[in-house]
N, C-alpha and C positions, 0 to 999 in steps of 0.2 A: 276551194281553189288551192290554198296553201298545202293542204294535205295531199292533193293530187300532184302538185309540183314535187313535194317531198318523195312521193312514191316513184315519180319519174326518175329521180336521181338516186334512188336507193341502190345500194351495191347488190350485185348478183350473189345469191347464196353460194358458198363454196361447194357444197355437195352437188348442186345443180351443174356447176362448171365441171366438176370432176366427172360426173356422168357423161357430159358431152365430150370431154376430152378423151375419156376411156373408150367411148363408142367410136370416136374417130381413129384412135390408135388401133383398135381391133380391126377396123375396116382396111387400113393401109398396111397393117402387119398381121395378116390372117394366120400365119404360122404361130406368132406370139399369142394370138387369141386362142388358138387350139391348146397351146401349152398352158394357158390360164384356165382352161376348162370352158371356154366360150366357143360355141360351134356354129354360129350363124354365118360365118364366112369360110367354112371348111372346104368349099369347092373352089377357092381362089388360091393363087400363088402371088406373092408380092410383085408389084409392078415397078420395075426399075427403069422404064423408059425415061428419057431425059425430061419429057414434058411432065411425067408423074412426079419426078424428083423435084422439079421446080415448083409444082403445085403443092407438094408436101412442105417444102421450105416456106412458102408463102402462108400456108395454113398454120404452121407452127408460130409464125410471127403474129398472126391474128389471135391465136390462143394466148400468146404471151401478153398482148395488149389487154385482152379480156381479164386475165388474171391480175395484171397490174391495177385494174380498176376495182379490185376487191381489197379494201384496206386491211392490212395485216393486223394492226393494233386493236381492231374491233372484234377479233376472233378469239374464242377460247383457246387455251394453250394447245390442245390437241389439233385443232384446226389450223392454228398458226404453223405447227410443225408440218402438217400435210400441205399447206400452202407453199411453204419453202421447198419441200421435196418436189412438188409438181413444177415449181418455177425452175429448179435446177434441171429437172428432167426435160423440160422444153428446150432450155438452152443447150443441154448436152446433145439432144437430137439435132438441133440446128448446127452445132459445132461439127458433128459427124458429117452431115450433109455438105456443109459449106467450107470447112477447113480441113478436116481429116480426109474426106472424100474417098473412103474405101471403095465405093461404088465405081470410081473412076480409075482405081489403081490395082484392084485385086480380084481376079476371076474366081478365087475361092469363095468370095461372098455369095456369088450367084449359085454355085454348085452346092454349098452348104445349106443355103435357103431351100433349094429344091429337095435335097436329101432329107432335111428335117421335116419339111412340109409333107412329103409322101410317107415318111416313117411314122409320123404321128398318127396317120390314118391306119397304117398297118399294125402298129403296136398296141395302141389304146383301143379298148372295147366300149367306147362311149356311145356307140350306135350299132344297129344290126350290121352284119357283114355286107349285105347287099347295098345298104345306104353308103357305107364307107367306100365300097368299090366304085359306086357312081361318082363320089367326090374325087377319088383318085383319078378316074377317067377324065373328069373336068380339068384337074390339075395337069395331067399329062398333055392334054390338048393346048395348054398354055406354055409348054416347053419351048416351041419356036419363038414366041414373044420374049421369053426370058433369055434365051440364047442370043437372039438378035440384039437385045438390050446390052448384053455383055459385049458383043462385037462392036456395037456403036460407042459404048461408053469407055471401055478400057483404053487408056492412053498412057504411053510411056511407063509401063508397069516395071517394078523391080523383078529381076530374074528369079529371085527366090519366091515371089508371089506367083509367078507363072508356074514354077515347079510344083508348088503346093496346090495350085488351082488344077493342074493336070491330074494330080493324084486324086483330088476330091471329085472331079468330074468323072474319072474312071470308076471310082467307087460308086457314084450315083448311077452310072451305066450298068454296073454289075448288079446293083440292087434292083433296078427297073427290069433288067433282063431275066434275073433268076429268082429274086426274093419276092417281088410283088405277085407274080403268078401263084407262088406257093401260099402267100399270105391270104389269098382269096380263093383258094382251091375248093372251098365248100359252098361257094355261091352256085345256086342251081338255075340261074337265068343264063341260058346258053347265048342269047343275043348279047347280053351285057359282057359275058366272058369273051366273046368274039371281038367286040369293040375294044375291050381292055387289052387283048392281045395285039390288036392292030395299033392301038395308041402306044403301047410299050415299044413295039418295033419302030414306029416312026420317031419316038422320042430318042431311042438309042441311036438311030441313024443321024438325027439332028445333032445330038451331043457329040457323037463320034466325029462328025465333020469338023466341029469346033475344036475338039481336042487335037485333031490332026493339024489344024491351022495354028493352034497354040504351040505345038511341038516344032513344026517346020518353018513357020513364018514369024511368029511373035517372039518365041523364046530366044532364038539366036540374036535378035536385035534388042532384047530387053536390057535397058541400062538405067532405069529409074532407081531412085534411092528409096529404101524402105523406111528410113528414119523420119520420125516426127519432128525432131528438134526439141530443145529444152522448153521453149515457150508453149508449144502445142501439147507436149507431154504433161507439163504441170497443169495446164488448163483442162485437159482431159481428165486427169485425176481429180481436180477440184469439182468439176461439173458432175462427173459420173459417180464418184465415191465420197465426195465431201472431204477429201484429204487436201489440206492447204499447205503442208510443209514443202519447202523447196527441195529439189532433188539432192542437193548436197547433204542436207540433214537426213533425208531418207536413206541415202547411201551409208551415212555414218551409223544409223540405227541398224540397218541390215548387216553391215560388216561386223558390228558388235555382236549381234545375235548369232551370226554364222560362226564366229570364233568361239562363243560360249557353247554352242551346240556341238561343234567339232570336238571341243575338249571333253564334253560329257560323253560323246560317242567313243572317243579314243579310250577314255578311262573304263567305260563299261566293256567295250570290246577287248581291251587289253587284259582285263581280268580273266577273260575266257580263253585267251590264247597266249599266255605268257608274255604279254606286253606288245603284241603285234596286232593292232586294231584292224588293219586292212585284211590280214589273213583270217582274223576271226569273222569278219563280215563275209569274206569269200566262202568260208565254210558254212556260215549260217544260210547263205543263199543256195547252198546245195540241198537244203531242206525245202522241198517243194512238191506239190502234187505230181503224180505221174501223168503222162499224156493221156487225155481223156477223162481225168479225175477231177479237174478243176471245179466243175459245176457242183459236183457232190460235196466237195470239201467246203465250198462257200455256203452251201445249204446248212451244213453242220455248224459252221461259224455263226450264221444268223440265229439259229436255234439257241446257241449258247449265249449270244449277246442279248437276245430278248429275255431269256431267263434271268440273266444278271440284272437287267434294268427292272424287271418285275419284282425282284427281291431286294433291291437296294434303292435308297432315296436319292436318285440321281436326277431324274426328269420324269414328268408325267408322260404316259403313253395313251393318247386318245384312241378310242375304238375306231375300227375301220378295216377295209380290206388289207390283206397282207401283201407280201412281196413274192414274185416269181423269179427265181434265178434261172437264167438261160444263156445259151451261147450267143455271142454278139452276131447280129446280122452281117452279111458280107460287106455291105456298104459302109459299115462303121468299124471295120476291123482294125483301122489305124489306132483306135482307142483300146487300151488293155482292159479298161473297166468303165462302166457308165451306169447312171441311174436314170430311168425314165419314170417319173412320177406324175400321175394325173393332176391337173391343175387345181388350185384352191377353190375355183368356182364350179368344179365338176358337180353336176346335179344328181348323178347316179354312180353307184359303186363301180369302179373300174380298176383292173389290176395294175400294179406297178411292176416294172421290169428292171431287174438288176442283171446287167449283161457283163459277161466276162469272156475274154478272148483266149480260147485254148489254142494249142499248136495246130497248124495246118499239116496234114499228113504228107503233103507234097514238099514240105520244107526238108532241107538236109538236116543231118543229126546235130550239127553245131548250132544252126539257127533255132532248132527246137529247144536245145539245152539253154541257149541264151535267153529265149523268151520265157521259159519257165523259171530261170534264175531271177528274172525281173519280177515274177509273181511268186517269189518264195513265200513260205508259210508265214514268217513274221510280217512281211510286207502285205500279204493278203489279208491278215487280220486288220492291219491299219486301213486298208482300202474298204473292207466291209464296214468298219466303224464309220469311216468318212461318208460312204455312199448311202448306208442304210440306217444302222442303229448305233448311236442316236443322231447320225448326220443328216444328209439331205432328205431321206424318206420321212424320218420322224419330224423334221422341221416342217415339211409340207403338211403333215397331219395337224400340226398346231396352227399353221396359216389359215386353214379352213374355218377356224373359230374366231378370227380377228374381225372386228366390226368395221374398222376404217377401210374403205375401198382402196385408198392409196397404199396403205401398208399391208393390205392383203394381196393385191395384184402383183404378179411378177413383172409387169410392165414397168414398175418403178423400182424394183428390187436392186440394190447395189450389190455387185459381185463381192465386194469386200466383206459384206455381212453374210451373204449366202455361202460363199466358199470359206470365209473366215470361221463361221460356226462349225462347218464340217471338219475343217483342219484343226480347230480348237478341240473338238471332240476326241480326236486321236490321242492327244496328250491327256485330256481331262479324264478319260475312261481309265487309263492306267493309274492316274492319281487317285481315282475313286476306288481302286482295288481290283480292277479287272485284270486277270492274268498274273496275279501276284505270285512271285517266285519264279517266273519265267523271264529271265533276262533277255532272251532273244526277242520277245515281244517288244520290250523297250528299245532294243536295238533297231527293230523294224520301224518303230515310230520315229526314232531319231533320224534314221536314214531318209525317211520321207520328208521330215522337217528340213534336212539339209538341201534336198532338191528344191523345196519351196523357197528357201532363203537364197539359193543360187539363182532362182528365177527373179527374185527381188532385185538382185545386183545386176544380173545380165540384162534384164529388160531395160533398166535405167541406162546402162552403159551402151547398149545397142542403139538406143534412140536419142540419147543426149550427148554422147561422146562419139568417138570414131571407132568403136569396137566393130569388128567383123564377126560373121557367123562362126568362123574358125576359132576366134578368140573365145567366143561363147562356148563352143564345144570343149575346148581345153579347160575352161573354168568348171563346167559341169563334171568333167572327168576327174580333174585334180582336186577340186574342193568339195564335191558332193559324191565322189567315188562311184560315178556311173560308168557303165561300159560304153564303148565308143558309139554304137548305134543309138542307144538311148540318149547319150549326151548330145548327139547331133539332132535327134528329133526335138529335144528340149530347146536347143539353141535356135533351131529354125522356127519353132513356135513363137519365140520371142519377137520375131520380125513382124508377124501379123497379129499377134496378141500382146501388144506392148505393155499393157498394165497387168500382166499375170503375176505381178507382185501382190495382188489382192489376197492371195491365200495367207501369206505370212503377215502382211499388214493387218488384215482383218483379225487374225488370231491375236496379234499383239494388242490391237485396240479393244478386243473383247476381254482379254486378261486385265487390262487397265480398268475397264468398266467394272469388272467383277471386284477388283480390289477396292475401288472407290465406293461401290454399292455396299460392300461389307462394312467399310469404315462408317458410312452414313447410317447404316442400320444399327450399328452397335451390337455388342454381344457376338454370338457366333451363329448366324442363320444357316440353315442347311443349304447344301449345294442345289437340291431340288427347288428350294424357295427362289434362289437366284435364277435358275434356268427357266422355271415356269413364269416368273415375272418378266424375264427377257423375251421369251417366245410369245407371250401374250401381247406384246407391242406390235407384232408383225415384223416385216422386213423393212429396214430403214437405215440410212447412214448413221454412223456412230454418233455424230454430233446430235442427231435427233433422238437416238436412244438415250443419250445422256440427259437431254432436256426432259424426257418423259419419265426417266427412272431416278434421277438425282435432284428432284425438286427444282427443275428449271435450269440446272447448271449445264453449260455447253462449253466447258473449258477444253483444254488440250486433250485430244483423243488419242494421241500417239506420242510417246516420249522415249 
């Protein structure tokens, strides 16, 4: 009897809980499941109806109570870390639903979800084309439900959110109208193709009607504030990224790093142009691929980067499918560059896509020139390092080998680590000797670092102070040396992506972790030893990485 009572009160095993929680997340976030390499819900689009949101919030509370019933102090260190990561993940999702409430304020959320959901089926080759076409057909038939949820939920949106939402919905319409039919052109089931064409037409009509309403009815009356406010901003950082510093301290760190990076940029650029750094950078940006040559240039860069990593002890390169470089699909052309990598749970080899946005031949000459100046050769090197080798793509190859389901799944991955690693690689590769002797490569790396540090400052000031988008535009233009259109795009992004400080913050936390790991190891361990030890832990907040790599230490992650 005593043994039976003891069993009744035994704590639930953490792995069992994680399995249940992940299965639930995959069901309610089918696009996230696809990105993780889980395809049991590939025929679904997220349900944003108010009843579903309320149900999701309630379910998260239930999972939180279950997790609280698993005593932390009885777990081995690695499970303790996973327990705390999952607990923060549950609270972060609750905070988004109940406090931030993007689903109630931002039409971009709905458009971006649909575009990503459809694109994942068109881009990744995880299943035969006919099977993926059927899943796309199912998703398209859910568009009326998604659009109606947006109509019902969006209340008092900020004008900037409506503007961005209109742009994203238009991109989704263009993708459905033009790219989806081409993506499944080889399907030989005429009945399926006919159904797909009808569903595409109906989806475009439904979305077009909503876009018209956004433009003519909602946008003129939109007066909501995009600001989170200091309390919500700090809480979002704490729950999603494990960053506990107050915004005043974060601003001081960002301002210090911006000044130091500007000084390094000025000194390097000044040596190339007789003391005028802005003119030197202007000239460097004239070095860019010709229109139509961007893809070929990037392919050559990836070959060179892969060769360098193969010959130098920087980081291990797991075996697996390579990367295809291609032109960005129309629906995603707002992004100059992006990496689409099959998820860490993908069961069969599938291509990864490195997309770059070349000029549109319909643009006028000045717009073409401005676009290519933004993708100048030094900057393109930095982007290729960030997105592919040894940035996001290589990171995912390591994730596939991680045993912990929590630290392997992207459903728990903090952006400060994922983006921090890729941004760190931009600097680290040059320190490791890549491009030695080419000062313009370093200039490109510093220019990208300035943009990320400007995000750090602008994001905080937009959401915790009274900064306007126009003030943000001026800051990016004057302090990060961006041209007007790029400065505006960056400032506008800060309104709906408030914590895009994660790039610079993650890089700084990673550099601190590297210094502390070197100190603890003693001697001079190789760069590869650190990187392989880091990537073996999977994706986790930096406090967790410090506990796992520094003998339990979880002291200050950013200073």
